[in-house]
C-alpha positions in Angstrom: 118.4 36.6 105.4 119.4 36.1 109.0 121.8 33.2 109.3 121.1 32.8 113.0 117.4 32.2 113.4 115.0 29.5 114.3 115.4 27.8 110.8 117.9 25.2 111.6 118.5 21.4 110.5 120.7 20.5 113.5 124.1 21.5 114.8 126.7 19.0 115.8 130.0 20.5 117.1 133.6 19.4 117.8 136.1 21.4 119.5 139.8 20.8 119.3 139.3 17.2 118.4 137.3 16.4 121.6 133.8 16.2 122.2 131.8 15.8 125.3 128.0 14.6 125.3 125.5 14.2 128.0 122.2 12.7 127.5 119.1 14.5 129.1 117.7 11.5 130.4 114.8 13.1 132.6 113.7 15.2 129.9 112.1 17.5 132.3 114.6 20.6 132.5 117.4 18.5 134.0 121.0 17.9 132.4 124.0 20.0 131.4 122.8 23.2 129.8 124.9 26.4 130.2 126.3 29.1 127.8 129.2 26.7 127.0 126.8 23.9 125.6 124.2 23.4 122.9 121.3 21.2 123.0 120.8 18.5 120.2 118.2 16.0 119.2 119.5 12.4 118.4 117.0 10.4 116.7 117.4 6.7 115.3 114.9 4.5 113.3 114.6 0.9 113.5 113.9 -1.4 110.5 110.3 -0.4 110.6 110.8 3.2 110.8 110.1 3.6 114.3 112.2 6.2 116.1 113.7 6.2 119.4 116.5 8.8 120.7 117.6 11.2 123.1 118.6 14.7 123.8 122.3 15.7 124.2 124.5 18.7 125.4 127.5 19.1 123.2 130.3 22.0 123.5 129.7 24.9 121.6 131.9 25.9 118.8 132.8 29.6 119.3 134.7 30.0 116.1 131.7 28.6 114.1 129.4 31.3 116.0 131.7 34.0 114.7 131.5 32.6 111.0 127.9 32.6 111.4 127.5 36.0 112.5 129.9 37.3 109.8 127.5 35.6 107.2 124.6 37.3 108.8 126.4 40.6 108.6 127.3 40.0 104.9 123.8 39.1 104.1 122.1 42.1 105.9 120.0 44.1 103.1 120.2 41.0 100.8 116.7 39.5 100.6 116.1 36.6 98.0 112.8 35.6 99.8 113.7 32.1 99.9 114.6 29.5 102.7 118.1 28.9 101.9 119.6 25.4 102.3 123.5 24.9 101.5 124.6 21.3 101.2 128.3 20.4 101.7 129.9 16.9 101.8 132.7 15.3 103.7 134.7 12.3 102.9 133.9 12.8 98.9 137.3 12.8 97.1 137.7 14.7 93.9 136.8 11.6 91.8 133.6 11.2 94.1 132.0 14.6 93.5 129.4 13.0 91.2 128.3 10.6 94.0 128.1 13.8 96.4 125.6 15.3 94.1 123.5 12.2 93.7 123.3 11.8 97.6 122.6 15.5 98.0 120.0 15.3 95.0 118.2 12.5 96.9 117.9 14.3 100.1 116.8 17.5 98.3 114.1 15.8 96.5 113.0 13.9 99.4 112.0 17.2 101.4 109.2 17.7 99.0 107.4 14.4 99.2 105.5 15.5 102.4 103.0 18.3 103.0 103.5 21.2 103.7 106.9 21.2 102.0 105.5 19.6 98.7 102.9 22.7 98.1 105.6 25.0 99.3 108.4 23.7 97.3 108.9 27.1 95.6 109.7 28.8 98.8 112.9 26.9 99.3 116.3 27.1 97.2 119.1 24.5 97.7 122.7 25.0 96.5 125.3 22.4 96.5 128.8 23.2 97.4 131.6 20.7 96.4 134.1 20.1 99.1 137.1 17.7 98.3 138.6 15.5 100.9 142.1 13.6 100.6 140.3 10.4 102.0 136.9 8.7 101.1 134.7 8.1 103.9 134.6 9.8 107.5 136.1 8.7 110.9 134.8 5.8 113.0 133.0 4.3 110.0 132.3 1.3 110.3 133.8 1.1 113.8 135.6 3.2 116.2 139.4 3.9 115.8 139.2 4.5 111.9 140.8 7.8 111.1 140.5 9.4 107.8 141.9 12.8 106.4 138.7 14.7 105.3 137.8 18.3 104.8 135.1 18.7 107.5 136.4 16.3 110.1 132.9 14.4 110.3 132.9 11.5 112.6 130.5 8.8 114.3 130.8 7.8 118.0 130.3 11.7 118.8 130.8 11.8 122.8 130.6 8.1 123.0 127.3 7.7 121.3 127.6 5.5 118.0 124.8 7.2 115.6 125.7 10.9 116.6 127.6 12.1 113.6 129.6 15.3 114.3 131.2 17.8 112.1 133.6 20.8 112.4 130.9 23.3 112.3 133.6 26.2 111.4 134.9 24.1 108.5 131.4 23.3 107.1 130.6 27.2 107.0 133.7 28.3 105.6 132.9 26.0 102.7 129.1 26.9 102.6 129.9 30.4 102.1 130.5 29.9 98.5 126.8 29.8 98.2 125.0 33.0 97.4 123.1 32.9 100.6 122.9 30.7 103.6 120.1 30.0 106.0 120.9 26.5 106.8 123.9 24.1 106.2 123.4 20.3 105.6 126.6 18.3 105.9 126.5 15.0 104.6 129.1 12.2 105.0 130.2 9.9 102.4 128.7 6.9 104.4 126.0 4.2 104.3 126.0 4.0 108.1 123.0 5.7 109.7 123.7 8.7 111.7 122.7 12.3 112.0 121.1 14.8 114.6 118.9 17.8 114.7 119.5 21.0 116.7 116.7 23.5 117.4 118.4 26.7 118.0 121.4 26.7 115.4 121.8 26.3 111.5 123.6 23.2 110.7 122.9 19.4 110.6 124.4 16.1 109.4 123.3 13.0 107.5 124.9 10.1 106.1 124.5 10.6 102.5 124.4 7.0 101.3 122.1 5.7 103.8 118.5 4.8 102.7 117.1 6.5 105.8 119.1 9.7 105.6 116.6 11.8 103.6 113.7 10.7 106.0 115.8 11.5 109.0 116.6 15.0 107.4 112.8 15.5 107.1 112.2 14.7 110.8 115.1 16.9 112.0 113.6 19.6 109.8 110.7 19.3 112.1 112.7 19.9 114.9 114.9 22.8 113.6 112.3 24.5 111.3 109.2 24.2 113.5 110.6 23.6 117.0 108.5 20.3 117.1 109.0 18.0 119.8 109.6 14.1 119.1 106.3 12.4 119.5 107.8 9.0 120.2 107.9 7.3 123.7 111.3 6.2 124.1 114.2 7.6 126.1 112.4 9.3 128.9 110.6 8.5 132.1 107.5 6.1 131.5 105.4 8.7 133.1 105.8 12.5 132.5 105.2 14.5 135.7 106.5 17.9 134.7 104.6 21.0 133.7 103.1 22.0 130.3 105.7 21.5 127.4 106.5 24.3 125.1 106.4 22.6 121.6 103.0 23.0 119.8 102.7 19.1 119.2 102.9 17.8 122.6 100.9 18.7 125.8 100.0 17.3 129.2 96.3 18.3 128.6 93.8 15.6 127.2 91.0 16.4 124.8 88.5 17.7 127.1 91.0 19.8 129.0 92.2 21.4 125.7 88.7 22.1 124.6 87.7 23.5 128.0 90.8 25.7 128.4 91.2 26.6 124.6 94.7 25.4 124.7 97.2 23.9 122.3 95.6 22.4 119.5 92.1 22.7 120.5 90.9 24.3 117.4 92.2 21.3 115.2 90.4 18.6 117.1 88.6 16.1 114.9 90.3 17.6 111.9 90.9 15.5 108.8 92.8 16.6 105.7 94.3 14.5 102.8 98.1 14.5 102.9 98.4 14.7 106.7 98.2 12.2 109.5 94.7 12.2 110.6 92.4 12.5 112.6 93.4 15.3 115.1 92.8 14.3 118.7 94.8 13.5 121.8 96.8 10.5 121.7 98.7 9.4 124.8 102.4 9.1 124.5 105.1 11.7 123.3 108.1 13.6 124.1 110.1 10.2 125.2 107.3 9.3 127.6 104.4 6.6 127.3 102.0 8.5 130.0 101.4 11.9 131.0 101.8 13.5 127.6 99.6 13.7 124.6 100.3 14.1 120.8 97.9 15.4 118.3 97.8 12.3 115.8 98.6 8.7 116.0 101.8 8.2 114.0 103.1 11.4 112.4 106.7 12.1 110.8 107.8 13.3 114.4 107.0 9.8 115.8 108.1 7.4 112.8 109.9 7.7 109.6 107.9 7.6 106.2 104.9 9.2 107.7 103.2 12.5 107.0 103.2 15.5 109.2 100.0 16.3 111.2 98.0 19.5 110.9 99.3 20.8 114.2 102.7 20.4 113.1 102.4 21.7 109.5 100.7 25.0 111.0 103.9 25.6 112.8 106.2 24.6 110.1 104.3 27.3 107.9 104.6 30.0 110.4 108.4 29.3 110.6 108.7 29.3 106.8 106.9 32.9 106.6 109.7 34.1 109.2 112.1 33.9 106.2 109.7 34.4 103.1 107.5 37.4 102.5 104.1 36.7 100.7 104.9 39.4 98.3 108.0 38.2 96.3 108.5 41.5 94.2 106.8 44.6 93.1 106.7 48.4 93.1 109.0 49.5 96.0 107.2 50.0 99.4 106.7 53.5 100.2 107.0 54.7 96.6 105.4 58.0 95.5 103.7 57.6 92.1 101.7 59.4 89.5 97.9 58.9 88.8 99.0 57.7 85.6 101.2 54.7 86.9 100.7 51.2 87.1 101.9 49.6 90.3 102.3 45.8 90.7 103.3 42.9 92.9 104.3 39.3 92.3 102.9 37.2 95.1 104.7 34.0 96.1 103.1 30.8 94.5 102.5 27.7 96.5 101.7 24.7 94.2 98.4 24.1 95.7 96.6 27.6 95.7 97.1 31.2 94.9 97.6 33.9 97.5 94.9 36.3 98.1 95.7 40.0 96.7 93.7 42.9 97.8 94.0 46.6 96.7 92.6 49.5 98.7 92.3 53.3 97.9 92.3 55.3 101.0 91.6 52.2 103.0 88.5 51.4 101.0 88.6 48.0 99.1 88.9 48.1 95.1 86.3 45.3 94.3 87.4 45.4 90.7 91.1 44.9 91.6 90.6 41.7 93.7 93.1 39.2 92.9 94.9 41.3 90.3 98.8 41.5 90.3 98.7 45.2 89.0 96.6 48.4 89.5 96.3 51.1 86.7 96.0 54.0 88.7 94.5 56.2 85.6 91.4 54.0 86.0 90.4 55.2 89.2 89.6 58.8 88.5 91.4 60.1 91.5 90.2 63.6 92.7 92.9 66.1 93.2 95.1 65.7 96.2 97.1 63.0 97.9 95.8 59.5 98.1 97.1 56.3 99.5 97.2 53.0 97.5 97.8 49.8 99.5 98.2 46.4 98.3 97.7 43.5 100.8 98.8 39.8 100.1 97.9 36.9 102.5 98.2 33.2 102.3 94.7 31.8 102.8 95.6 28.2 103.3 93.3 26.3 105.3 96.2 24.6 107.0 96.4 27.7 109.3 93.6 28.1 111.7 95.5 30.4 114.1 94.5 33.7 112.5 97.2 35.6 114.7 99.6 33.3 112.7 98.1 34.4 109.3 97.8 38.2 110.4 101.4 38.4 111.8 103.3 36.1 109.6 101.4 35.2 106.4 100.3 38.7 105.4 102.4 41.6 104.0 101.4 44.8 102.3 103.1 47.6 100.3 101.7 51.3 100.5 102.2 54.1 97.8 101.4 57.7 97.7 99.6 59.2 94.8 99.6 63.0 94.5 96.8 63.3 92.1 95.4 66.4 90.1 92.7 67.1 87.7 94.4 68.9 84.9 92.5 72.2 83.9 92.9 71.4 80.2 91.5 67.7 80.5 88.6 68.8 78.5 87.1 65.5 77.9 87.8 64.4 81.6 89.5 61.2 80.6 92.5 62.0 82.9 94.9 62.4 80.1 96.1 65.5 78.0 96.0 64.7 74.4 94.9 65.8 70.9 91.3 65.0 71.7 91.2 67.6 74.5 92.3 70.4 72.2 90.0 69.2 69.5 87.0 69.1 72.0 88.0 72.5 73.3 88.0 74.1 69.8 84.6 72.5 69.0 83.1 74.0 72.0 84.7 77.4 71.3 83.3 77.6 67.9 80.0 76.4 69.2 80.3 79.0 71.9 79.9 76.6 74.5 79.9 78.2 78.0 82.6 75.5 78.9 84.9 77.1 76.6 84.7 80.4 78.1 88.2 79.5 79.8 88.8 82.9 81.4 85.1 83.2 82.2 84.8 86.6 81.0 81.4 86.1 79.4 82.7 86.3 75.8 84.8 84.1 73.4 87.9 85.6 72.0 91.6 85.0 71.7 92.4 84.9 75.5 90.2 81.9 76.1 92.2 80.0 73.4 95.5 81.3 74.7 94.7 80.5 78.3 93.4 77.0 77.5 96.8 76.2 75.3 99.0 77.6 78.1 97.2 75.3 80.6 97.5 72.4 78.3 101.2 72.9 78.0 102.0 73.1 81.8 99.5 70.5 82.8 98.2 72.8 85.6 95.8 71.1 88.1 92.5 72.7 89.4 
């Protein structure tokens, strides 16, 4: 899998022991942003789970980029068809590795409490890699000036912001490389102090392993990194947003009537209500750090407050991004294979917990009705005429949580095509598609009865040459 993609949990970086962070206060395209910096979301919850935060620009760790690219090169051609998360810990001593696994398990299990992750749990794989630190805990915990000798150099007060939790990304990736595959790295600190962040264009995130909100924040940050979703809360930016349309799918400058009239943003979800999500879908004012001038799809989703479900607009986007890494076809007869008319071709579709994927088989672009929802197809049952034929299987996720059919067609559908060079054996006397004893028996019975079908050489008489010609065709399997 590609290690540099849109599936990221957040990237917080340190360079030579010093970090510079600048908040993007206007949230309208201003702030420090060049090839030497990376944009990171910092989100913090209050006692009631309400979120606030800001967007920061941090120095880019070039060494980490090189490591990520080397992981990408190493994994080319290796497809395990899962979204792979690797969890590494910092500030856990040799005696605290059981604590690391406990903290990692809590975060992992919490990912699958909310839809769409709950139904698509089988699409993900978590790997925990033990990392041993000399000291227990991380820098600046609980206050500035406390330094500890840890493997990943994690620290609070990143760039002067208390809750921004940094890590040496190069070291995190070096340890994560022990996993069989990497799509994302989650670095957790041996700390109960809340901290973490989300970065929408890289592949690493941080969390406080022992904080009660760590798992909830990780899910929220996954909304940023996996779905490129915007924050839907109203703190940190200007009171009234006056800029142009926002790129994230879950925020817009257009109200309900404008979206419906222009057929833009989440117009096709308007008024939708589905169990397991934040309902109903409409346009609610406030989002992307501003109270006015921006609308969000639902009243109080995960992108606005902790402990809340996602809304359907966000779920659709998350599924689109999941299917960038996962094919609907998990395994099967290799695509492009040339097979014989007696073979059985097959696929193993991915299996969400909530429903089956749709499986359709086609013969020369004609739907094989009898094979709908079958995972395999016995080609000998098709009665193929002599010549070349094309068999195609198409697997699609029919979930109603996607209404944009372009997403379903381009991301959630996959197919495999096979070529069949079919022939009708001349000696297949009973026409069942197989050459066996029954063909010989039927031929001899017809010969003895002087059935015209047994005049194999079409000489008008029944003799040794008919029997000899038939047995020769039987042994060679010659086609008509």
